C-alpha positions in Angstrom: 13.6 4.0 -3.3 15.2 1.2 -1.3 17.2 -1.9 -1.9 14.9 -4.8 -1.0 16.6 -6.8 1.8 15.6 -9.7 4.0 13.8 -8.1 7.0 15.9 -9.0 10.0 18.3 -6.7 11.7 20.5 -4.4 9.6 23.6 -6.5 10.0 22.0 -9.8 9.1 20.4 -8.1 6.1 23.9 -6.9 4.9 25.3 -10.4 5.4 22.5 -12.2 3.5 23.2 -10.0 0.4 26.7 -11.5 0.4 25.9 -15.0 1.6 26.1 -16.5 -1.9 29.9 -16.2 -1.6 30.1 -18.3 1.5 27.3 -20.9 1.5 28.4 -23.0 -1.4 32.1 -24.1 -1.6 34.1 -22.5 -4.4 36.8 -25.2 -4.5 34.8 -28.4 -4.1 35.7 -28.6 -0.4 33.4 -28.2 2.6 31.6 -24.9 3.1 34.0 -24.1 5.9 36.8 -24.4 3.2 38.9 -26.7 5.4 42.1 -28.2 4.1 41.7 -32.0 4.5 44.2 -33.6 6.8 45.4 -30.2 8.0 42.8 -29.3 10.5 43.4 -29.1 14.2 41.3 -30.9 16.7 38.3 -28.9 17.9 37.9 -28.0 21.5 34.6 -28.1 23.2 32.8 -24.7 22.7 32.9 -22.4 25.7 29.8 -20.9 27.2 28.3 -18.4 24.7 28.8 -15.3 26.8 32.1 -16.2 28.7 34.3 -14.1 26.5 32.0 -11.0 26.9 31.8 -11.0 30.7 34.9 -9.1 31.2 33.5 -6.0 29.5 30.3 -4.0 30.5 27.1 -5.3 28.9 25.5 -3.4 26.0 21.9 -3.0 24.9 21.1 -4.6 21.5 20.8 -1.1 20.0 24.2 -0.1 21.2 25.7 -3.4 20.1 24.2 -3.3 16.6 25.4 0.3 16.2 28.9 -0.5 17.2 29.0 -3.7 15.2 28.0 -1.9 12.1 31.0 0.4 12.4 33.3 -2.6 12.9 31.7 -4.4 10.0 32.7 -1.5 7.7 36.3 -2.1 8.8 35.9 -5.9 8.1 36.6 -6.6 11.8 34.5 -9.8 12.2 36.1 -10.6 15.6 35.1 -7.2 16.8 31.5 -7.6 15.5 31.1 -10.9 17.3 32.6 -9.5 20.5 30.2 -6.5 20.7 27.2 -8.6 19.9 28.1 -11.1 22.6 28.2 -8.3 25.1 24.5 -7.7 24.5 23.6 -11.4 24.8 23.4 -11.9 28.6 20.6 -9.4 29.0 18.9 -10.4 25.7 19.2 -14.1 25.6 16.1 -14.7 23.5 16.5 -11.8 21.0 16.2 -13.7 17.7 17.8 -10.9 15.6 20.8 -10.8 18.0 21.2 -14.6 18.0 20.9 -14.9 14.2 23.4 -12.2 13.7 25.8 -13.9 16.1 25.3 -17.2 14.3 26.1 -15.7 11.0 29.1 -13.6 11.9 30.6 -16.3 14.1 30.3 -18.6 11.2 32.0 -16.1 8.9 34.8 -15.6 11.5 35.3 -19.4 11.8 35.9 -19.6 8.0 38.0 -16.4 7.8 41.1 -18.5 7.2 40.2 -21.1 4.6 43.3 -23.2 5.4 42.8 -23.2 9.2 39.1 -23.0 10.0 38.2 -22.4 13.7 36.1 -25.4 14.5 35.2 -24.2 18.0 33.6 -21.2 16.4 31.7 -23.4 13.9 30.2 -25.2 16.9 29.4 -21.9 18.6 27.7 -20.6 15.4 25.5 -23.7 15.2 24.5 -23.3 18.9 23.6 -19.7 18.3 21.4 -20.8 15.4 19.6 -23.4 17.5 18.9 -20.8 20.2 17.6 -18.4 17.7 15.2 -21.0 16.2 14.1 -22.0 19.7 13.4 -18.3 20.5 11.2 -18.0 17.4 10.4 -21.3 15.5 8.8 -19.3 12.7 12.2 -18.4 11.4 12.9 -22.1 10.6 10.5 -21.7 7.7 12.3 -18.8 6.1 14.5 -20.0 3.2 17.6 -17.8 3.8 17.6 -18.8 7.5 17.2 -22.5 6.6 20.2 -22.2 4.2 22.3 -20.7 6.9 21.3 -23.3 9.4 22.0 -26.2 7.1 25.5 -25.0 6.4 26.2 -24.3 10.1 25.0 -27.7 11.2 27.2 -29.4 8.5 30.3 -27.5 9.8 29.3 -28.4 13.3 29.3 -32.1 12.3 32.8 -31.7 10.9 34.0 -30.1 14.2 32.4 -32.9 16.3 33.9 -35.7 14.1 37.3 -34.2 14.6 36.7 -34.2 18.3 36.0 -37.9 18.3 32.2 -37.5 18.6 31.2 -39.3 15.5 27.7 -40.3 16.7 26.9 -36.7 17.6 28.4 -35.6 14.3 26.0 -37.9 12.4 23.0 -36.3 14.3 24.3 -32.9 13.2 24.5 -34.1 9.6 20.9 -35.3 9.8 19.9 -31.9 11.1 21.8 -30.2 8.3 19.9 -32.3 5.7 16.6 -31.5 7.4 17.4 -27.8 6.9 18.1 -28.4 3.2 21.9 -29.1 3.0 22.0 -31.0 -0.3 25.6 -31.9 -1.0 25.6 -35.6 0.0 28.6 -36.2 -2.3 30.7 -33.8 -0.2 29.9 -35.9 2.9 31.4 -38.9 1.1 34.7 -37.2 0.4 35.2 -34.7 3.2 38.3 -35.9 5.2 36.8 -34.3 8.4 33.9 -36.8 8.3 36.1 -39.9 7.9 35.1 -41.3 11.4 31.4 -40.7 10.6 31.5 -42.7 7.4 32.8 -45.8 9.3 29.7 -45.8 11.5 27.2 -48.7 11.0 24.4 -46.2 10.6 26.0 -44.0 7.9 24.5 -46.1 5.0 21.0 -45.8 6.5 21.5 -42.1 7.0 22.5 -41.6 3.4 19.4 -43.5 2.2 17.1 -41.4 4.4 18.9 -38.2 3.5 18.3 -38.9 -0.2 14.6 -39.5 0.5 14.4 -36.4 2.6 16.0 -34.2 0.0 13.9 -35.6 -2.7 10.7 -35.0 -0.7 11.9 -31.5 0.2 12.6 -30.7 -3.5 9.2 -31.9 -4.6 7.4 -30.0 -1.8 9.4 -26.9 -2.5 8.7 -27.0 -6.2 5.0 -27.7 -5.5 4.9 -24.7 -3.2 6.7 -22.5 -5.7 4.4 -23.6 -8.5 1.4 -22.7 -6.4 3.0 -19.3 -5.5 3.4 -18.6 -9.2 -0.1 -19.7 -10.0 -1.4 -17.4 -7.2 0.9 -14.6 -8.5 -0.7 -14.9 -12.0 -4.2 -15.1 -10.6 -3.8 -12.1 -8.3 -2.0 -10.0 -10.9 -3.5 -6.5 -11.4 -2.5 -5.7 -15.0 -1.2 -2.3 -15.8 0.1 -0.5 -18.9 3.9 -0.2 -19.2 6.0 1.0 -22.1 9.5 2.3 -22.7 11.5 3.9 -25.5 15.2 4.3 -24.4 18.7 4.0 -25.5 20.6 0.9 -24.4 24.1 0.9 -23.0 25.5 0.1 -26.4 24.0 3.3 -27.8 21.1 1.5 -29.7 17.4 2.3 -29.5 15.5 -0.1 -27.3 11.7 -0.2 -26.9 9.0 -2.6 -25.6 7.7 -2.9 -29.2 11.0 -4.5 -30.2 10.0 -7.6 -28.3 6.6 -8.3 -29.8 5.8 -12.0 -29.8 8.4 -12.8 -27.2 8.2 -13.5 -23.5 9.9 -10.6 -21.9 11.5 -10.0 -18.4 12.1 -6.4 -17.5 14.3 -6.1 -14.4 14.5 -2.7 -12.7 17.8 -2.8 -10.9 21.0 -1.0 -10.0 24.6 -2.2 -9.7 24.7 -0.7 -6.2 22.0 -3.1 -5.0 23.2 -6.4 -3.5 20.0 -8.4 -4.1 19.9 -7.0 -7.7 23.5 -8.3 -8.3 22.6 -11.7 -6.8 19.8 -12.1 -9.4 22.0 -11.3 -12.4 23.4 -14.8 -12.8 19.9 -16.2 -12.8 18.9 -13.9 -15.6 22.1 -14.8 -17.5 21.2 -18.5 -17.2 17.6 -18.0 -18.2 18.6 -16.0 -21.3 21.1 -18.7 -22.3 18.7 -21.6 -21.8 15.4 -20.1 -23.2 16.4 -17.5 -25.8 15.7 -19.9 -28.6 12.3 -20.7 -27.1 11.3 -17.0 -27.3 12.6 -15.4 -24.1 14.1 -11.9 -23.9 15.4 -10.0 -20.9 16.0 -6.2 -20.5 17.6 -4.5 -17.5 16.5 -1.0 -16.7 19.1 0.6 -14.5 18.8 3.4 -11.9 22.3 4.2 -10.8 23.5 6.4 -7.9 26.0 8.5 -9.8 26.3 12.3 -10.2 25.8 12.1 -14.0 24.6 10.0 -16.8 28.1 9.4 -18.3 29.3 7.9 -15.0 26.2 5.7 -14.7 26.6 4.5 -18.3 30.2 3.5 -17.7 29.3 1.8 -14.5 26.7 -0.4 -16.2 28.9 -1.1 -19.2 31.7 -2.3 -17.0 29.4 -4.4 -14.8 27.9 -6.1 -17.9 31.3 -7.0 -19.2 32.7 -8.2 -15.9 29.6 -10.4 -15.2 29.1 -11.8 -18.7 25.6 -10.4 -19.0 24.0 -11.6 -22.2 21.0 -9.3 -22.3 20.6 -5.6 -22.9 20.4 -2.8 -20.3 19.4 0.8 -20.5 19.4 3.7 -18.1 15.8 4.3 -17.0 14.1 7.7 -16.5 11.4 8.9 -14.1 8.6 8.9 -16.8 9.2 5.2 -17.4 9.4 4.3 -13.7 6.2 6.3 -12.9 4.2 3.7 -14.9 4.9 1.0 -12.3 2.2 1.0 -9.6 3.6 1.4 -6.0 7.2 1.3 -7.2 9.4 1.6 -4.1 12.2 -0.9 -4.1 15.0 -2.6 -6.1 14.9 -5.0 -7.7 11.4 -4.8 -9.2 10.9 -7.4 -12.0 8.0 -7.5 -14.5 7.1 -10.4 -16.7 5.4 -9.8 -20.1 3.6 -12.5 -22.2 3.9 -12.6 -25.9 1.1 -10.1 -26.3 3.0 -7.5 -24.3 0.8 -7.8 -21.2 2.3 -7.5 -17.7 1.4 -10.8 -16.2 3.3 -10.7 -13.0 5.4 -8.2 -10.9 7.9 -9.3 -8.2 9.8 -7.1 -5.7 13.1 -8.3 -4.2 15.5 -11.1 -4.8 14.0 -14.3 -6.4 15.4 -17.8 -6.6 16.4 -19.1 -10.0 13.8 -21.9 -9.8 10.9 -19.5 -9.2 12.0 -17.3 -12.2 12.3 -20.4 -14.4 8.8 -21.6 -13.4 7.4 -18.2 -14.4 9.3 -18.2 -17.7 8.2 -21.8 -18.6 4.6 -21.0 -17.8 4.6 -18.0 -20.1 6.5 -19.8 -22.9 4.0 -22.7 -22.8 1.0 -20.5 -23.3 -0.6 -20.5 -26.8 0.1 -17.5 -28.9 -1.7 -16.1 -31.9 0.3 -13.4 -33.6 -2.8 -12.0 -35.3 -4.4 -11.1 -32.0 -3.7 -7.6 -30.8 -2.7 -6.7 -27.3 -5.6 -6.8 -24.8 -7.5 -3.6 -24.2 -6.6 -2.0 -20.8 -8.4 0.8 -19.1 -7.7 3.7 -21.3 -8.7 7.4 -21.6 -12.4 7.5 -22.3 -13.2 4.5 -20.0 -14.7 4.8 -16.5 -12.0 3.7 -13.9 -9.1 5.0 -16.0 -6.3 6.4 -13.8 -3.3 8.2 -15.2 -0.3 9.6 -13.4 1.7 12.4 -14.8 5.1 12.5 -13.1 6.6 15.7 -11.8 10.4 15.0 -11.2 12.3 17.5 -9.2 16.1 17.1 -10.0 17.2 19.8 -7.6 15.6 17.9 -4.8 17.3 14.6 -5.3 14.7 13.3 -7.8 11.8 13.4 -5.3 8.4 14.1 -6.8 6.7 17.4 -5.8 4.4 17.8 -2.9 1.2 18.7 -4.8 -1.6 20.0 -2.6 -4.2 21.6 -4.9 -5.5 20.9 -8.4 -8.0 22.8 -10.5 -9.7 22.4 -13.9 -10.0 25.0 -16.6 -13.6 26.1 -17.2 -13.7 24.1 -20.5 -12.4 21.0 -18.8 -9.7 20.4 -21.3 -6.8 21.2 -19.0 -6.0 21.1 -15.3 -3.3 22.6 -13.1 -1.5 21.4 -10.0 -0.2 23.6 -7.3 2.3 22.6 -4.6 5.0 23.6 -2.2 7.8 22.2 -4.4 8.5 21.0 -7.8 10.5 23.3 -7.9 9.0 25.9 -5.5 6.8 28.5 -7.0 5.8 26.5 -10.1 2.3 25.8 -11.2 2.0 23.3 -14.0 -0.8 23.0 -16.6 -1.6 19.5 -18.0 -3.6 18.4 -21.0 -6.6 16.3 -20.0 -6.5 13.9 -22.9 -2.8 13.1 -22.9 -1.6 14.0 -19.4 1.3 15.9 -20.9 2.5 19.2 -19.4 1.5 22.2 -21.5 2.8 25.1 -19.5 4.7 26.1 -16.4 4.0 29.3 -14.5 7.2 30.3 -12.7 7.7 33.1 -10.2 11.4 32.3 -9.9 11.0 32.9 -6.2 11.6 30.5 -3.3 7.9 30.4 -2.5 5.7 27.4 -1.5 2.1 26.2 -1.1 0.4 28.0 -3.9 -3.3 28.5 -4.4 -5.3 30.1 -7.2 -8.0 29.7 -9.8 -8.8 30.1 -13.5 -10.7 33.1 -14.6 -14.1 32.2 -16.0 -12.8 32.6 -19.6 -10.1 30.1 -19.0 -7.5 32.3 -20.7 -5.9 33.6 -17.5 -4.9 32.1 -14.2 -4.5 33.7 -10.7 -2.0 32.3 -8.2 -1.0 33.3 -4.7 1.6 31.8 -2.2 1.6 31.5 1.5 5.3 32.6 1.7 4.9 35.6 -0.7 3.2 39.0 -0.4 2.0 39.3 -4.0 -0.7 37.9 -6.2 0.1 36.9 -9.8 -2.0 36.9 -13.0 -0.8 34.6 -15.9 -1.6 34.1 -19.5 -2.5 30.4 -19.9 -1.5 30.0 -23.5 2.0 31.4 -23.1 2.8 30.9 -19.4 3.9 34.5 -19.2 3.2 36.7 -16.3 0.5 39.4 -17.1 0.8 41.4 -13.9 1.6 41.3 -10.2 -0.7 42.7 -7.5 1.4 44.5 -4.9 0.0 45.9 -1.7 0.1 43.3 1.0 2.9 43.9 3.5 3.1 40.3 4.9 2.9 36.9 3.4 0.2 34.2 3.8 -1.8 35.7 1.0 -4.8 33.9 -0.5 -6.7 35.0 -3.5 -10.3 34.5 -4.7 -11.7 35.4 -8.2 -15.3 36.7 -8.6 -17.7 34.7 -10.7 -17.7 37.2 -13.5 -13.9 37.2 -13.6 -13.7 41.0 -13.1 -12.5 41.3 -9.5 -10.0 39.6 -7.2 -10.3 39.5 -3.3 -7.2 38.8 -1.3 -6.3 38.6 2.4 -3.1 38.0 4.3 -1.2 38.0 7.5 -1.0 41.8 7.4 -4.6 41.9 8.7 -5.9 43.5 5.5 -8.7 42.5 3.1 -8.2 43.9 -0.5 -10.2 44.1 -3.7 -8.6 44.4 -7.1 -9.7 45.1 -10.6 -8.3 42.2 -12.6 -8.5 44.0 -16.0 -6.4 46.9 -14.9 -4.5 45.6 -11.8 -5.8 48.6 -9.8 -6.6 48.2 -6.1 -10.3 49.1 -5.5 -10.2 49.3 -1.7 -8.4 48.0 1.3 -10.0 47.2 4.6 -8.0 46.8 7.8 -9.3 43.7 9.6 -7.2 43.3 12.8 -8.1 40.3 14.9 -10.4 38.8 12.3 -7.9 36.1 11.3 -9.6 35.6 8.0 -9.2 32.1 6.7 -11.9 32.0 4.0 -13.3 34.6 1.5 -16.3 33.8 -0.8 -18.1 35.9 -3.4 -21.9 35.7 -3.4 -23.4 34.1 -6.6 -24.2 37.6 -8.0 -20.8 39.0 -6.9 -22.3 41.8 -4.9 -21.3 40.5 -1.5 -18.2 39.0 0.2 -18.4 36.5 3.0 -15.3 36.3 5.3 -14.8 33.9 8.1 -12.0 32.6 10.3 -10.6 32.0 13.7 -12.4 34.8 15.5 -15.7 32.8 15.5 -17.6 35.4 13.5 -18.8 35.5 9.9 -19.0 38.9 8.2 -20.9 39.9 5.1 -19.3 42.8 3.2 -20.4 45.0 0.3 -18.1 44.3 -2.7 -18.2 48.0 -3.8 -16.9 49.4 -0.5 -15.7 46.5 1.6 -17.8 47.7 4.5 -19.6 45.1 6.8 -23.3 44.9 6.1 -24.1 42.0 8.5 -22.4 40.2 11.3 -23.2 36.5 11.9 -22.4 35.6 15.5 -23.1 32.4 17.4 -20.2 30.0 16.9 -18.0 29.4 19.9 -14.9 28.4 18.0 -13.3 29.1 14.6 -15.7 28.7 11.7 -16.1 28.9 7.9 -19.0 29.5 5.6 -20.5 29.7 2.1 -23.4 31.3 0.3 -26.5 29.3 -0.7 -27.1 29.0 -4.4 -29.7 31.8 -4.4 -27.4 34.0 -2.3 -30.1 34.6 0.3 -28.6 32.4 3.0 -25.3 31.4 4.5 -24.2 28.0 5.6 -21.5 27.9 8.3 -19.6 25.1 10.1 -17.0 25.3 12.9 -14.7 23.7 15.4 -17.5 23.9 18.0 -19.2 21.0 16.2 -22.1 23.2 15.0 -23.6 23.7 11.6 -25.8 26.8 11.1 -28.0 28.2 8.3 -28.3 32.0 8.5 -30.7 34.5 6.9 -28.6 37.2 5.2 -31.3 39.9 5.4 -31.8 39.6 9.2 -28.5 38.0 10.2 -30.5 35.5 12.2 -29.9 31.8 12.6 -32.6 29.8 10.8 -31.4 26.4 11.8 -28.7 24.9 14.0 -27.5 21.4 13.7 -26.3 20.3 17.2 -24.7 17.3 18.7 -21.6 16.9 16.6 -18.7 15.2 18.4 -15.8 17.6 18.0 -15.4 19.8 15.0 -17.3 19.7 11.7 -14.7 19.5 8.9 -17.0 20.8 6.1 -20.7 21.3 5.2 -22.4 21.8 1.9 -25.9 22.8 0.8 -27.7 20.3 -1.5 -30.8 20.2 -3.6 -31.0 24.0 -4.0 -30.4 24.6 -0.3 -33.1 22.2 0.9 -30.6 19.8 2.4 -27.4 20.1 4.3 -24.5 17.6 4.0 -22.1 17.6 6.9 -18.7 15.9 7.5 -17.6 15.6 11.1 -14.5 14.4 12.8 -16.5 11.4 13.9 -15.8 10.2 10.3 -19.5 10.3 9.4 -21.2 12.1 6.5 -24.8 13.1 7.2 -27.6 14.5 5.0 -30.1 16.7 7.0 -33.2 18.6 6.1 -32.3 22.3 6.1 -35.7 23.4 7.4 -36.1 21.0 10.3 -32.5 19.9 11.1 -33.7 16.3 11.0 -31.1 13.7 9.7 -32.3 12.2 6.5 -29.4 9.9 5.7 -26.1 8.9 7.2 -23.5 7.9 4.7 -21.5 4.9 5.9 -18.5 4.0 3.8 -17.4 0.4 4.0 -14.1 -0.5 5.7 -13.8 3.0 7.3 -10.9 2.9 9.7 -9.4 5.6 11.9 -7.9 8.1 11.4 -10.6 8.2 8.6 -11.1 10.2 5.5 -9.0 13.4 5.3 -10.5 14.9 2.2 -14.0 15.1 0.8 -15.1 17.0 -2.4 -18.6 17.6 -3.7 -19.3 17.1 -7.4 -20.5 20.2 -9.3 -24.0 18.8 -9.6 -24.2 18.1 -5.9 -25.2 14.5 -6.3 -21.9 12.7 -5.6 -19.2 12.9 -3.0 -15.6 12.0 -3.5 -13.8 10.9 -0.4 -10.1 10.2 0.0 -8.6 8.2 2.9 -6.0 9.5 5.2 -3.2 7.5 3.4 -4.4 9.0 0.1 -4.5 5.6 -1.5 -8.2 4.8 -1.0 -10.4 7.0 -3.3 -14.1 6.5 -3.5 -17.2 8.1 -5.1 -20.5 7.9 -3.2 -24.0 8.6 -4.5 -25.6 11.0 -2.0 -29.2 10.1 -2.9 -28.7 6.4 -2.1 -25.6 6.5 0.0 -24.1 3.8 -2.1 -20.5 3.6 -3.2 -20.4 3.8 -7.1 -16.7 3.8 -7.7 -13.5 2.9 -5.9 -9.9 3.2 -7.2 -8.0 0.0 -6.7 -5.5 0.0 -3.9 -2.1 1.3 -5.0 -3.5 3.1 -8.1 -3.4 6.4 -6.4 -0.4 6.9 -4.1 -1.0 9.5 -1.3 -3.5 11.4 -3.4 -4.7 14.8 -2.1 -5.9 18.1 -3.4 -8.7 16.5 -5.5 -11.0 18.6 -7.8 -13.8 17.8 -10.2 -14.1 18.9 -13.8 -17.1 21.1 -14.4 -19.0 18.2 -16.0 -18.1 15.9 -13.2 -16.6 13.3 -15.4 -13.0 13.7 -14.2 -11.1 14.2 -11.0 -7.6 15.6 -10.8 -5.5 14.9 -7.8 -2.1 16.0 -6.5 -0.1 13.8 -4.2 2.8 13.6 -1.8 5.8 12.9 -4.0 3.9 10.8 -6.5 3.0 13.2 -9.4 -0.4 14.3 -10.6 -3.3 12.0 -11.2 -6.3 12.1 -13.5 -9.2 9.8 -12.7 -12.1 9.1 -15.1 -15.3 8.5 -13.2 -18.6 7.0 -14.3 -21.4 9.5 -14.5 -23.7 6.7 -13.4 -22.8 3.1 -12.5 -21.4 1.5 -15.6 -22.0 4.5 -17.9 -18.9 5.5 -19.8 -17.9 9.1 -20.2 -17.3 10.4 -23.7 -13.6 11.2 -24.4 -12.5 14.8 -24.5 -10.4 15.9 -27.4 -6.8 16.8 -26.7 -6.3 20.5 -25.8 -3.4 22.7 -26.8 -2.2 25.9 -25.3 -3.2 27.7 -28.5 -6.8 26.6 -28.1 -6.9 28.5 -24.8 -6.5 31.8 -26.6 
């Protein structure tokens, strides 16, 4: 997670988080905090780079790195000095110029009693150069605020230097950039000579008109932004049941009938702290109208007690008039694409999330949202609107998998698999912690069981036995294979024999035997019921990457990097047929009737083989680069191929002729990195390389029949179908485990599945 900051250079971002302390005067004086009548005359500003010429120049990267160190020591003069050394060779670098403008201005006001007027003029000049280098920055509110203050201070410096006419121009420029305190101009001693000018009265009249027009335009823009925010909102379910910092229970249900703001924040986050006064004011002004605010805190402390004390002290010191609670991973996991602080959610009186904002927000924008929600009609007899829920096509659920020993990061989950009855699913990964496989309930998403090796192993693979009561797992960094009892999570037995890691395991269709291969160049068959090894075959050089049982469990098909597929007798492990023809590493699978083999490889070829004769029946040529996967469809009469050219093609198995090319809209390189065929062979699930774009395609028509909304599935991978094709489970990269409910046909709902328990597996 990150603190949401204004996206300029690092130094400017740090400064903007603190700018609220410097932009507005604390004592009623000018922003430069000058003492009236005690200010020295300002000299004309020297050339921008004169002071830096005596030292060797720096690159911007070097300058920012050194300036960051100096800033930690509060050495503003040093910061300005090193940044100026980079300016001669980077005269149009907008980040450099903006940083120089900001920190030169801070340096000028370092002594409130004796401001450095020359530096105020230099800061204004840096700002002008920055806006000339990139005019787009003049439209960014934080930059405009800085510019308005700098031009005002420049006007004071010019007035003290007997340049009243020029000072009046700077004041006009300050107003154009939103400087609002016209009353300050009327009393600031530094501007005495400007107020005697004949044109000052006209300036004040025009300034008032300009500020009024700016305020109206800004509010209109903000109202439109809020309207667009509401119109574009993608509602999601969010709930919480926590304990607040006073030790009292707090839940979303407590605020039924109220407009609610939920602010996810931390006391360590500068933009979060800047928003707190806004929320305090909103709570004070609109509580009687029906507004409530809750802060959900994620603190960076070693323990909960320290975090609680930190928040309690902060609330007291800052007069916070709304409740806060320490938030947990389960609660945060409900927020789609949550990745920054602060994140603020706005609920209407029905408990619906109507808007979500990320980053610091102005008080006026927050107030517009609150007023809009408070003004909506409310009927207390109407229940909360129905969201996508379990039992509805399109439903997406995420089950978090926090990993405390890894700093709170979610697990890397690469594989998922459903139990045969479809009531549970498991997720395998290389962390979470390492060596754990977790069983989830389909109906609720709650974890039912953990299968722990208590070893530092990673990237697991495995499968349920056909009866669903046992589970086999293997690990690429372990030599053994494990058999588990699903109901209890207890280890039934280990299979010892491999002498090197990288072991994979495959269970026969009847659940009686287990085939395993590893980096020790052996292929082994085990009796699952007894744990006894049936046979071992030495396979040096074969580099087996895939092992498949035939539909009748009488044969094994092995394939790998040595470009050859081998058919083996299950009873003895001996090779009965060798399929040669690929010119690169390949993989294969049996046809549904077990009489043929389909193979695909890095040579771009797809082949159909006759097992009895070991001859090629059909070759599909002309693939650009490798074929990622191939499947037999329609009882083996058609072949579906997936190539690195990002295309899916359906071909006639007998003739090799392309029947259909599946084109997925908006396909962009690097393309789809995962494709899974549904159990009935009629639909294809494809997942984009960023794991966020998940689509279901009908293979008969080639039409897309389902698409998960952007952001619903973050970095999804390791997808698998349930046996009935109604659900898809997916792992992710640090984002938990997903369950997606798919339509069996377009618009057809799937019947809900009853909640499973570990006991039902017995």
